[in-house]
C-alpha positions in Angstrom: 11.8 2.7 -0.1 14.3 -0.4 -1.3 18.0 1.2 -2.8 17.2 0.4 -5.6 12.8 1.5 -5.7 15.6 5.1 -4.9 17.6 5.3 -7.5 14.6 4.3 -10.3 12.2 7.4 -8.7 14.8 9.7 -9.8 14.4 8.6 -14.1 11.9 10.7 -15.5 9.1 9.0 -16.3 5.5 9.4 -17.7 2.5 7.4 -15.9 -1.3 6.4 -17.0 -3.5 6.1 -14.9 -7.3 5.0 -14.6 -10.0 3.9 -15.4 -11.2 6.6 -12.7 -14.9 5.7 -11.7 -15.2 7.8 -13.9 -14.6 6.3 -17.4 -11.0 9.4 -17.4 -7.3 8.4 -16.9 -4.5 10.8 -15.4 -1.2 11.0 -17.8 1.1 12.4 -15.4 4.9 13.4 -16.8 7.6 13.9 -14.2 10.7 14.8 -14.6 13.5 13.7 -12.9 14.3 17.2 -10.6 9.9 16.3 -9.2 7.7 18.8 -11.9 5.1 16.5 -13.0 2.4 18.2 -15.7 -0.6 16.0 -15.2 -3.9 15.8 -17.7 -6.4 14.2 -17.5 -8.6 12.7 -20.5 -11.7 12.2 -21.0 -13.6 9.2 -20.9 -14.1 8.7 -24.6 -11.0 9.5 -25.3 -9.1 6.6 -23.8 -8.6 3.6 -25.7 -4.3 4.6 -26.7 -4.7 4.9 -23.8 -5.7 1.8 -22.5 -3.8 0.5 -25.3 -0.3 2.1 -23.4 -1.6 1.3 -20.5 -1.7 -3.1 -20.7 2.3 -2.0 -22.3 3.4 -0.6 -20.1 1.9 -1.1 -16.1 4.7 0.9 -14.7 5.3 3.3 -16.5 7.4 4.5 -19.1 11.4 6.1 -17.1 12.9 7.6 -20.2 16.6 9.5 -20.0 17.9 12.7 -19.8 19.1 13.3 -23.3 22.8 14.9 -22.9 23.3 15.6 -26.6 22.1 18.8 -27.8 19.6 19.3 -30.9 20.1 21.2 -34.0 17.5 23.6 -35.7 16.5 20.7 -37.9 16.1 17.4 -36.2 14.8 15.6 -32.5 15.3 12.8 -30.7 13.6 9.6 -31.1 14.0 6.7 -28.9 17.7 8.2 -28.0 18.3 8.1 -32.1 18.3 11.0 -34.1 15.5 11.8 -37.0 15.8 14.6 -39.3 12.6 16.5 -39.4 10.9 16.6 -43.5 12.1 20.4 -44.2 
């Protein structure tokens, strides 16, 4: 593995794998620390995954959020957004 690849693999990442032979897709969430969660999506429910997989063939890298969110807000793309209360 090259030096640049090693740097990339230390980030949080979301990947979409598929289609598998049975038509299913797998969405994998992996943290920079190496923890992972994989979700299998049935063949009939994959239209949205196909859309995003075409636009992010190498996955989506997600930076760490350093600021603590408040009770009435959440982060989206590093922009604070207030929830409707």
